N, C-alpha and C positions, 0 to 999 in steps of 0.2 A: 407763419400762417397759424390760425387759431380756429377753435371750434366753439360755438356759443349758442346756448338757449336764451330765451328772454331773460331769465333770472341768473344764468351763469353759463360760462363757456363749456363747450363740449371738448375744443380742440378745439382749438384750437385748435381746437388746439385745439382751430386750430384751428376757432378764433381756433380751434383752433389745433386744429391742428399748425423737426425742422432741418436737422443737419445730418450729414453722413455718419453712419455708425461703422465700426470695424467689421461687424458681422453682416452688413448690408450687402446686396448683390454687387458685383464689380461694376455694373453699369451705373449704380447709384453713386459711386465714388467719382465718376467721370463728370466733366463739366466744370463750371466756375466754382471756386470755393464759396462756401456759405458764409454770409456776413453777420457776425454778431451786431445787434443794433437795438435801438429804442425807437419805437414808432408811436405816434399819437394820431388818433382819428377823431374827428368830430362827427357826431351821430344825429340823424334827423330822419323824419318820415320821407319816403320817396314821393315824387310828384304824383305817382299813380296809386299810392297806397290807399287802400280802403280800410281805415282804422275805425271800426265800429265802436262807438262810445268814447273815442279819444278826441280831444281837441288839439293836443300837441304832444309830441315826444321829442326830447332832445337829450343829448348826453355826450360822453367822451370815453374813449377807450385808449388805454396805454398798455403797450406790449413791449416787453424787454427780453431779449434772448442773449445768452452768453454760453461759452463753453467750447469744447472741441471733441473730436473722436477719441482722444486719449483719456480725457478726464471725465467726459460725460457732458450733459447739457442741462442748463437751468433756464426756466421760463418764469417770469413774473408778469402777472396780467391783472389789470383793473378795468372794470366795466361799470360805469355809472350812468344811469338813465333817470330822467325825471319825466313822468307821464302825467298829463293833465286831462281829466275827464270833462265831459260836456257840462257838468254841474259846477265846475270850478274847483273840484278837489284835486290834490296832487299826491303822487307817490314817488318816492326816490328809492331806487334799488341800487345798491353798491356791492358789487361782487369783487372779491379780492382772492386771487389764487397764486400759488407758487408750486413748482414741481421740479424734480431732478430725475433725469433718466440716465442710467449707467450706460457705458459703451456696450455695443452689441445687443442692446435691449434686454440686458439681464434682469434689471429691476426698474421700478418706477415708483418714486415717492411723491405724494400729492397732499396738498393742504388747500382747502377753500373755505371762505367765509362769505355769507350773504347777509347784508344788512338791509332792512327795509325801514325807511324813515329813521335811520341811525340806530335802530335796534337790531341786535343779532337775531337772525331768523333761522339760519342753517349753518352748520359747520361739519366738514368732512375732512378726515385725516387718516392716512394709511400708507401702506407699502405693498406693492404688487411684485411678485417674483414669477418669472417664466419657468415652467416645467415643460417636458416634452409634449404633453398633450393638454395642458391647462394653464390657467393663470391662478396662482395661489395668493390670496389677499389677506393681509393682517391689518384689520381696521382698528383704529383707536377712537374715532368719532364718526358718526353720532353715537355709536356704542362699540364697546370693546369685544370683538369676536373675529373669527376666521371664516373666510369664504373661499370656495374653489369654483372657478368658472371654466367649464370645459371649452376646448377649442384653441385656436392659434391666433387670437386677436393681436393686432399690432399695438404698440405704445405710440403716443403722438409723434415723437421724433422719427421713428421708423416709418410711420404712415406717410408723413410728408416727404421723406427721402425717397420712399418707393414711388410716390406720386411723381416726383421730379424725374426719377429714372425712367418711368413710363412715358412721361412727356418728352424727354430727350430722345427716347427711342421711337417717337412718332405714333405711339398708341393713343387711342381716343377714349377708351373706357378703362377705368380701374375700379375694381370691386374688392373690398376688404372689410374685415371686422376690426373694430377699434375699442380699446379700453383706455380711458383717460381719467378715471376717478370721479366722474360726474355724479351728480345727485348724492346718493348715499354710498357711493363707491362700490356698488355691487352690480353694475350693468355693463354689458357689452353692446355696442351699437354697430349696426350694419351701415356701410357707406358705399355709395356709388358716385364716382367722379366722372364727369364728362369733360374731356380736355380738348380745347380748341386748337386751331393751327398755330404753329410757332411764329412769333413775330420778333423782329430784331429792333434793338434800341428801346428807349424809354416809352415810346408811344405818346398819344395825345394826353395832354395834362388834364383836360376836362375840368372837374371841380376841385381837384387836388391842388395843393400848394406847389407852385412851380419850383421853388427852391428844394422842397422835400422830394419831388420827383427827380430833380437833377442829382440829388445825393444818392439815388439808388444805383446809378451807373448805367452803362449803355449795353448791358447784356441782353440775352434773349428773354422773352416772356411768353406766357400762354394764358388765354382766358380759360378759367376753370369754374365749374359749378359742381358742388358736392352736396348730395342728398343724404340725410341722416335718418336711420330707421331704428326703432326700438326693437331689439332682438327678442326681448321678453314677450312681445306680443305676437311673435311668430311671423313678422312681416317678411323677413328674409330678403329685403330689398325690393319686394314686389308690391307692398301696400303704400299707403300715403306717408310721405316722410314727415318726421317731427318738424323739420325745417330744412331750408336750403341755404347754402352760403355760396355766393358768386364773387369772383375777384380776379384780378390779374396777378399771376404768380411769376416772379422773376427767378432766373437761374441761380441767383445768390440767396434765395429764400425769403426775400422781402415781398410783401403783398400790398396792393392798393386797389382803389376803386371797388370797395366792398358793397355788396347788397345782401342783407340778411332777411330772408323771407320766412315769416312765421305763420303763413297761411292767412291769418286775419289782417295782417299788416306787414309792411316792409320797412326796414331801416336802411339808410344809405350811410356808409362810413367814408368820409373824405380824409385822405392823408394830409395832415396839416404840419407835421414835423417829423423829420427822420434824422436820427443821430447815429451814424456808423460808429462802432466801437472797435478797439484794437483787438484783433484775434490773438489768443495765446498760442504759443508754439506747440506743434504736435508733429511727431516724427512719422506717424502712420500715413 
């Protein structure tokens, strides 16, 4: 699972906001083991999208997750979109991110680059350390400086694992703060997840590729919608979200049937390829 703005993911990670951590609650460690994988999604406007000023939007998203609870988790993410306006102009946005989260959420390393029409527009790189009451961030890009953000925000892997734990426990609402290194690496986002009823098996294929859906496996899944709020604006989860991400979340951490709602328009993400990867051994 990942998190994503129009120009870059949030979470994932999540876009997007994946896997169990040694320090996660015991319930988060229950259930199916999480599957390292590479997923490819084709992007396009939804049928009901009201995209003011846009003639077309298309793109592709590639998400790769590896690691385990002993060694930590790595995520590589690429989000490319081509937008055509009504006058015939086009704009290609290419977001490339990579991150590494240590076991038990001790620290989080992040790197993201955004290219617009093949020109580097934005770069963020840094490392976040958890302290008892804050997140201490050592930034290298866009400028070299230190930042301390008060609060107990979750890193992306913790966020998704806790979400899965709540879903397995039958809860329907999950509220948490999230830090993922987005934008300039100095923001905490509020999130509110609405979790639908548990469903067994892969579910209807819909517009996704049948072979890709079949590769997920036959575990349980839940329909989930996550709203993201800018904490710096004092929304506290009560104002208008920056955007919403809806998807089917499987017990092994794979997501499909994506809808990214940016307010002015919506993008659909159809799963077209899924490659399960061999999980490395972990004694925990």
